[in-house]
C-alpha positions, 0 to 999 in steps of 0.5 A: 445785886449785880449794877451795869453802866449806861455803856455795858447795858448798851453794849449787852443791848447791841450784841445780839444777846452774845454777852447775856448770861442764862436767866436760870439754870437749865438743870437735868433731871436727878434720880430723886429730890426731896420734893417734885412739882410738876408744871413750870408756870408761875404757880409751880415756880413760885412754889418753889421759890417759897419753899427754898426761901422760906422753908429752906428746902432746896432740893426740889425739881420743877419738872415741865413738859415744854419750856418755862412760861409757855402755858397759861403763865402767858396766855392771860390778860395780866390782871391783878386785883384781890376785889373778892367778897366771900370769907373763904376768898378774900384772905387768899387773894389779899395776901397775893396782892401783898405779895405782889405789892413787894415782889420786885424787891423780894425778887430783885426782878422788874415784873412790871407790877402796875396798881393803876386800879380795877374798876368794876361798873354797875348798871342797875340799882340791885347791881350797886347794892352787890357791889356795896355788900362786896366792897363793905365785905372787902373792907372788913377784910382790910382790902381797899374798896370805893363805891363811885357814882356815875359823875366819879366813873365819867370823871376816870372814863370819859369816853366810856358810853354813859348814854346807853339805854340798855345798860346805863352806867350808874357807877363803879366799884373801884379797888386803886391798888389792883392793876396788871403785872408782866405775866411773862416777866413774872415767871422769869422772875420766879424762875431765877429767884428759885434757880439761884436758891438751889431749885432744879428746873427741868424743861422738855420733861414731861410726866407720863405716870407715877411711881408708887410703892407698895401701899400705893403711896406716890413716891415719884414721876415716870418722865420722858427723860426718865423716873424721878423719885421724892416723897412728895409730888405736886401738881401745878399744872393748870388747865390739865390738873384733871389730865395728869390726876388721872394718871394717878387714878384720881378724877377731880371735881373740874373741867377744862375750857378754853379762855380766850384773850384779844389784843388790839393794834397800838393806841395812844394812852387811854385806858387808865387802868382796868375796866370791867362791864358789869351787864355782860363779861367783858375786861379791858386795859392797856398795856405798855406798848398801846394794845388794848388787852381784853377778854370775856367768858369761857368757850362753852365747851370742853377742851384742851386745845389752846385755841378758841372759837369765833362766837367767843370772838363776837361775844366779846367784841359786843361786850366792848361795844355795848361799854365803849364804841370806840373800841370798834374803830381799833383793829384787833391784832391777834388773840390766844387761848388758855386751857384753865381748869373751872372748878364746880364753885369757882374757886381754887383746890389747894390741898392734900390729894387722897392719895398719899404723897400727892397734893393738888394746885388746881381748879384756878378758874378765872383767877389764876394769874392774880392768885400766883405769888399767894398760890405759891406761898400757900402751896409752899406751906402746904408741901413743907409743913402738911398743913394747910396755910390759914389763908387758903383754909377754905380750898378743901378738896373735899368741901365739894362732898361736904357743901362747904362750897365758895361760889363767888357769882361770876367766878365759876364754870357756868357763863357770868350771868348778872 
């Protein structure tokens, strides 16, 4: 581990970055690799890192059409959690949570993982019963879960509107191990760690097509920086999965939507962790700089544009006002949109594609950021061994044809209707 004295740190901080070294190598593409990963976001970089660390495969190229972390990796609300209730999801997201918990030591990088807790509010007897079932399912999978009553929630978040006649807060389901992480730092940490192990990270290299052999097998990619060959190509391109897969003649059961996020002006510390509204779709936390970071539903139309529309802004703000009217006094500082690929059951795909040589990591819906380390671990396992990882064994592409869907309520392409 490289250490600096307080004087050397001060000199570097005041030097205008003249003495800073690049965090990772900005590699030029070579003619061939063992594996090509398309997409330089968190999932693609985590996959490359675990391929190198766990499986000893280092002859890897990560190709990114823009710059590292320029897509969805920097366009989310930074929430990490594993409070899923279905058998197909719970093991995977708990694996991801455990990787979050050891990430900073593993990468030797401050990714600002803060396990400040995730509290899901409930507003009716029926919703309480649903949360009881989810909490019990979580505990059966070894995941922490606590059902709080009204007064326990009040002690934790006294600023919430407990007197709302339409949406009375009756309690909440709390996962204390959930929280937030710094999205940019996660990408930078994985990029540095992968690069240090020999992975080539190639920026400004857009994939424009696929190379096939006489049998139709994928053997590489065509890019704006030339042809790059590899016997295995993995797609980890988030909301552009359908577009890139279509270049190979593959139609995926997903739709691309915009998911907006917002941040307020900086305020004194008030939000203790992550809080979600159970009678609508609103979730909020507070950044280390003081801004309230919040979001809600996807925009209700298909789009590849990383920007949203005003009706969703209004809907999200109304959700915030319903549980914490004080948010109405905060000024909205900025908003942004990410393009998310919504699968038909709200759960992801980590599997072989029907085309030999092409592997899929797609359909992350609302869960992409929190899944980053687990996705990388399981996708690396698939690429290295050609076998699905046990924790991701339900994320098969053919489940939509066989009927083995993983329909976690509120996670799919339809609005969250509680």
